[in-house]
TORPA-4810 file (N, C-alpha, C, O; in nm, 3 decimals):
<nodes>
NODE_1_-2.306_0.717_1.758_-2.177_0.637_1.706_-2.178_0.582_1.560_-2.102_0.496_1.515_M
NODE_2_-2.270_0.643_1.497_-2.272_0.628_1.368_-2.204_0.722_1.313_-2.111_0.675_1.248_R
NODE_3_-2.210_0.866_1.309_-2.088_0.940_1.301_-1.976_0.869_1.319_-1.915_0.835_1.217_K
NODE_4_-1.921_0.828_1.462_-1.783_0.778_1.460_-1.737_0.645_1.372_-1.623_0.621_1.335_L
NODE_5_-1.867_0.556_1.347_-1.768_0.501_1.238_-1.784_0.521_1.071_-1.735_0.440_0.993_F
NODE_6_-1.879_0.668_1.018_-1.846_0.696_0.958_-1.732_0.754_0.964_-1.658_0.696_0.884_N
NODE_7_-1.666_0.860_1.030_-1.544_0.951_1.015_-1.428_0.779_1.060_-1.316_0.766_1.011_I
NODE_8_-1.454_0.734_1.100_-1.336_0.603_1.060_-1.314_0.494_1.026_-1.241_0.399_1.054_L
NODE_9_-1.448_0.545_0.909_-1.435_0.448_0.785_-1.374_0.524_0.666_-1.326_0.456_0.575_A
NODE_10_-1.372_0.664_0.658_-1.391_0.770_0.575_-1.149_0.736_0.587_-1.058_0.706_0.510_V
NODE_11_-1.168_0.772_0.750_-0.992_0.773_0.753_-0.914_0.631_0.752_-0.792_0.627_0.765_V
NODE_12_-0.968_0.552_0.740_-0.897_0.377_0.707_-0.927_0.348_0.538_-0.879_0.258_0.469_F
NODE_13_-1.009_0.444_0.503_-1.002_0.402_0.361_-0.909_0.467_0.278_-0.844_0.420_0.185_A
NODE_14_-0.913_0.614_0.335_-0.775_0.711_0.264_-0.680_0.637_0.315_-0.618_0.596_0.217_A
NODE_15_-0.625_0.591_0.420_-0.521_0.468_0.455_-0.462_0.422_0.374_-0.359_0.457_0.317_L
NODE_16_-0.563_0.292_0.360_-0.544_0.208_0.270_-0.512_0.237_0.088_-0.453_0.174_0.001_G
NODE_17_-0.594_0.382_0.095_-0.531_0.432_-0.070_-0.429_0.457_-0.074_-0.360_0.410_-0.166_L
NODE_18_-0.375_0.540_0.020_-0.245_0.565_0.030_-0.155_0.462_0.035_-0.051_0.475_-0.030_V
NODE_19_-0.178_0.340_0.114_-0.075_0.231_0.117_-0.088_0.128_-0.037_-0.013_0.047_-0.093_F
NODE_20_-0.214_0.180_-0.062_-0.222_0.086_-0.213_-0.179_0.174_-0.305_-0.179_0.122_-0.417_A
NODE_21_-0.135_0.311_-0.304_-0.024_0.408_-0.433_0.106_0.390_-0.365_0.179_0.421_-0.459_I
NODE_22_0.199_0.357_-0.250_0.276_0.360_-0.231_0.312_0.220_-0.245_0.228_0.135_-0.218_L
NODE_23_0.457_0.177_-0.293_0.529_0.009_-0.326_0.480_-0.011_-0.153_0.568_0.038_-0.081_P
NODE_24_0.375_-0.064_-0.079_0.413_-0.111_0.048_0.312_-0.281_0.062_0.263_-0.352_0.149_M
NODE_25_0.321_-0.277_-0.046_0.307_-0.471_-0.046_0.156_-0.487_0.019_0.077_-0.394_0.038_G
NODE_26_0.140_-0.586_0.041_-0.006_-0.642_0.095_-0.055_-0.559_0.207_-0.178_-0.548_0.211_S
NODE_27_0.030_-0.481_0.324_0.009_-0.428_0.439_-0.149_-0.342_0.402_-0.231_-0.332_0.493_I
NODE_28_-0.184_-0.279_0.252_-0.245_-0.215_0.229_-0.435_-0.280_0.299_-0.534_-0.209_0.318_A
NODE_29_-0.419_-0.453_0.324_-0.520_-0.493_0.277_-0.599_-0.463_0.458_-0.719_-0.488_0.472_F
NODE_30_-0.525_-0.417_0.563_-0.555_-0.389_0.682_-0.677_-0.298_0.723_-0.787_-0.315_0.776_L
NODE_31_-0.601_-0.188_0.670_-0.704_-0.048_0.706_-0.852_-0.051_0.603_-0.963_-0.001_0.620_P
NODE_32_-0.781_-0.149_0.468_-0.902_-0.118_0.372_-1.080_-0.239_0.483_-1.199_-0.236_0.514_I
NODE_33_-0.968_-0.310_0.488_-1.057_-0.426_0.579_-1.169_-0.344_0.669_-1.291_-0.332_0.675_I
NODE_34_-1.042_-0.292_0.736_-1.123_-0.202_0.867_-1.233_-0.087_0.844_-1.310_-0.037_0.926_L
NODE_35_-1.212_-0.057_0.687_-1.288_0.062_0.634_-1.378_-0.031_0.600_-1.476_0.035_0.634_A
NODE_36_-1.433_-0.150_0.553_-1.542_-0.183_0.513_-1.602_-0.235_0.641_-1.719_-0.213_0.672_I
NODE_37_-1.521_-0.299_0.710_-1.658_-0.329_0.833_-1.681_-0.234_0.922_-1.770_-0.258_1.003_I
NODE_38_-1.591_-0.067_0.933_-1.668_0.026_0.966_-1.732_0.067_0.899_-1.796_0.150_0.962_L
NODE_39_-1.779_0.066_0.750_-1.847_0.126_0.670_-2.002_0.046_0.690_-2.105_0.114_0.687_A
NODE_40_-2.006_-0.125_0.712_-2.064_-0.173_0.730_-2.185_-0.147_0.895_-2.304_-0.158_0.925_L
NODE_41_-2.102_-0.122_0.935_-2.131_-0.088_1.082_-2.236_0.063_1.064_-2.358_0.074_1.080_L
NODE_42_-2.163_0.134_1.037_-2.217_0.281_1.024_-2.373_0.242_0.910_-2.484_0.289_0.937_A
NODE_43_-2.352_0.166_0.808_-2.511_0.080_0.770_-2.580_0.066_0.838_-2.693_0.099_0.802_M
NODE_44_-2.569_0.022_0.945_-2.665_-0.143_1.009_-2.688_0.013_1.108_-2.802_0.052_1.084_W
NODE_45_-2.614_0.115_1.212_-2.658_0.184_1.294_-2.756_0.344_1.232_-2.802_0.443_1.290_K
NODE_46_-2.752_0.292_1.081_-2.859_0.417_1.027_-2.959_0.381_0.980_-2.987_0.270_0.934_S
NODE_47_-3.045_0.512_0.994_-3.181_0.520_0.948_-3.146_0.473_0.767_-3.035_0.464_0.715_N
NODE_48_-3.312_0.444_0.690_-3.324_0.443_0.596_-3.261_0.563_0.477_-3.206_0.556_0.367_D
NODE_49_-3.303_0.674_0.570_-3.294_0.803_0.483_-3.117_0.839_0.516_-3.072_0.944_0.471_S
NODE_50_-3.034_0.752_0.588_-2.848_0.816_0.613_-2.804_0.699_0.578_-2.706_0.649_0.633_Q
NODE_51_-2.863_0.646_0.491_-2.791_0.489_0.417_-2.627_0.542_0.332_-2.512_0.500_0.320_K
NODE_52_-2.699_0.640_0.294_-2.618_0.682_0.174_-2.467_0.730_0.175_-2.377_0.696_0.099_K
NODE_53_-2.466_0.775_0.228_-2.295_0.827_0.261_-2.200_0.671_0.268_-2.112_0.624_0.195_F
NODE_54_-2.280_0.612_0.416_-2.241_0.440_0.475_-2.200_0.338_0.295_-2.117_0.249_0.283_P
NODE_55_-2.280_0.386_0.201_-2.278_0.299_0.097_-2.115_0.357_-0.008_-2.009_0.303_-0.039_K
NODE_56_-2.162_0.456_-0.026_-2.037_0.516_-0.039_-1.948_0.484_-0.028_-1.889_0.444_-0.128_W
NODE_57_-1.888_0.483_0.087_-1.796_0.455_0.172_-1.741_0.318_0.137_-1.625_0.298_0.101_V
NODE_58_-1.832_0.228_0.151_-1.848_0.107_0.082_-1.753_0.025_-0.010_-1.651_-0.043_-0.011_L
NODE_59_-1.895_0.095_-0.116_-1.802_0.067_-0.274_-1.669_0.132_-0.234_-1.573_0.059_-0.214_I
NODE_60_-1.658_0.262_-0.220_-1.466_0.317_-0.253_-1.407_0.205_-0.189_-1.312_0.160_-0.253_I
NODE_61_-1.435_0.137_-0.070_-1.338_0.096_-0.006_-1.350_-0.046_-0.078_-1.238_-0.078_-0.117_S
NODE_62_-1.431_-0.130_-0.105_-1.431_-0.228_-0.191_-1.338_-0.219_-0.329_-1.251_-0.301_-0.360_M
NODE_63_-1.377_-0.102_-0.406_-1.271_-0.065_-0.494_-1.142_-0.072_-0.465_-1.061_-0.148_-0.518_A
NODE_64_-1.116_0.020_-0.369_-0.997_0.000_-0.344_-0.927_-0.167_-0.303_-0.836_-0.215_-0.370_I
NODE_65_-0.975_-0.223_-0.210_-0.994_-0.354_-0.227_-0.940_-0.425_-0.339_-0.859_-0.518_-0.337_L
NODE_66_-0.978_-0.387_-0.403_-0.978_-0.470_-0.556_-0.857_-0.453_-0.610_-0.793_-0.548_-0.655_L
NODE_67_-0.797_-0.283_-0.611_-0.709_-0.240_-0.656_-0.606_-0.292_-0.599_-0.513_-0.336_-0.668_L
NODE_68_-0.604_-0.294_-0.468_-0.472_-0.340_-0.414_-0.500_-0.518_-0.416_-0.422_-0.570_-0.337_V
NODE_69_-0.534_-0.558_-0.443_-0.571_-0.696_-0.467_-0.476_-0.788_-0.632_-0.413_-0.893_-0.647_T
NODE_70_-0.519_-0.667_-0.726_-0.448_-0.705_-0.861_-0.318_-0.624_-0.833_-0.247_-0.625_-0.934_V
NODE_71_-0.284_-0.580_-0.769_-0.167_-0.490_-0.792_-0.072_-0.645_-0.704_0.017_-0.716_-0.752_K
NODE_72_-0.135_-0.652_-0.571_-0.082_-0.815_-0.527_-0.026_-0.937_-0.626_0.087_-0.984_-0.640_V
NODE_73_-0.155_-0.968_-0.690_-0.142_-1.037_-0.759_-0.097_-1.035_-0.898_-0.075_-1.149_-0.939_V
NODE_74_-0.078_-0.952_-0.973_-0.033_-0.931_-1.129_0.118_-0.827_-1.110_0.191_-0.819_-1.209_F
NODE_75_0.145_-0.778_-1.025_0.256_-0.675_-1.008_0.344_-0.721_-0.949_0.341_-0.724_-0.826_V
NODE_76_0.461_-0.776_-1.030_0.614_-0.845_-0.967_0.722_-0.730_-0.936_0.734_-0.645_-1.024_K
NODE_77_0.813_-0.715_-0.806_0.894_-0.669_-0.816_0.985_-0.752_-0.822_0.991_-0.859_-0.763_D
NODE_78_1.082_-0.693_-0.916_1.232_-0.759_-0.990_1.343_-0.676_-0.926_1.329_-0.556_-0.906_K
NODE_79_1.458_-0.745_-0.894_1.575_-0.653_-0.847_1.676_-0.725_-0.928_1.708_-0.844_-0.928_V
NODE_80_1.718_-0.620_-0.999_1.808_-0.678_-1.125_1.959_-0.625_-1.070_1.988_-0.529_-0.998_V
NODE_81_2.023_-0.705_-1.122_2.166_-0.709_-1.046_2.235_-0.618_-1.219_2.225_-0.641_-1.339_V
NODE_82_2.312_-0.494_-1.117_2.398_-0.443_-1.198_2.533_-0.436_-1.241_2.628_-0.375_-1.193_D
NODE_83_2.524_-0.513_-1.345_2.694_-0.576_-1.366_2.793_-0.475_-1.393_2.905_-0.500_-1.350_E
NODE_84_2.773_-0.351_-1.464_2.872_-0.276_-1.449_2.884_-0.233_-1.339_3.004_-0.205_-1.329_Q
NODE_85_2.836_-0.209_-1.251_2.866_-0.156_-1.092_2.951_-0.259_-1.058_3.073_-0.248_-1.053_F
NODE_86_2.892_-0.352_-1.037_3.009_-0.484_-1.005_3.161_-0.484_-1.060_3.255_-0.510_-0.986_M
NODE_87_3.174_-0.457_-1.171_3.293_-0.445_-1.208_3.331_-0.335_-1.208_3.395_-0.338_-1.313_Q
NODE_88_3.339_-0.257_-1.179_3.376_-0.091_-1.118_3.450_-0.112_-0.986_3.560_-0.076_-0.944_E
NODE_89_3.343_-0.186_-0.935_3.387_-0.190_-0.803_3.491_-0.325_-0.792_3.574_-0.351_-0.704_N
NODE_90_3.465_-0.381_-0.884_3.614_-0.501_-0.882_3.698_-0.423_-0.945_3.807_-0.476_-0.925_V
NODE_91_3.721_-0.300_-1.029_3.844_-0.271_-1.105_3.904_-0.144_-0.968_4.020_-0.130_-0.930_D
NODE_92_3.812_-0.088_-0.931_3.859_-0.009_-0.799_3.971_-0.103_-0.695_4.087_-0.093_-0.656_S
NODE_93_3.876_-0.181_-0.683_3.917_-0.250_-0.557_4.060_-0.331_-0.590_4.138_-0.362_-0.500_K
NODE_94_4.082_-0.361_-0.730_4.230_-0.393_-0.763_4.327_-0.265_-0.809_4.450_-0.272_-0.810_S
NODE_95_4.270_-0.177_-0.836_4.366_-0.032_-0.846_4.422_-0.009_-0.689_4.543_-0.011_-0.666_E
NODE_96_4.318_0.013_-0.579_4.366_0.059_-0.517_4.454_-0.032_-0.418_4.514_0.010_-0.319_A
NODE_97_4.448_-0.188_-0.473_4.533_-0.287_-0.420_4.688_-0.217_-0.496_4.757_-0.148_-0.421_Q
NODE_98_4.718_-0.230_-0.589_4.824_-0.135_-0.693_4.880_-0.007_-0.627_4.996_0.035_-0.628_Q
NODE_99_4.781_0.038_-0.577_4.819_0.172_-0.513_4.909_0.135_-0.403_5.026_0.171_-0.387_E
NODE_100_4.827_0.048_-0.318_4.901_-0.008_-0.143_5.073_-0.062_-0.231_5.179_0.000_-0.234_L
NODE_101_5.048_-0.156_-0.274_5.155_-0.215_-0.311_5.269_-0.119_-0.364_5.378_-0.118_-0.307_E
NODE_102_5.246_-0.049_-0.462_5.322_0.057_-0.522_5.386_0.175_-0.368_5.456_0.275_-0.385_G
NODE_103_5.341_0.128_-0.248_5.413_0.254_-0.165_5.480_0.177_-0.098_5.558_0.221_-0.013_L
</nodes>
């Protein structure tokens, strides 16, 4: 059972890291929290000599959690209106209208 918790914790930590790098927003919290819970369960099931790997997975998961939290709080996505494109669109419509009237 301990090995299963370790494997799942690593998989969810990796998935959380991928979601943290990609612009997925706050959806990255779910796999990271699952990785933390599974790492804690692996530590709980392990003997004293076997707790080294789950501790590292827990530390890495906490670092990824901190990264995602900072990214969600401080990085703001802004949508900028492209005025030049809008003007070209209006000009294109007016030219098409003139061509149709000329027929």
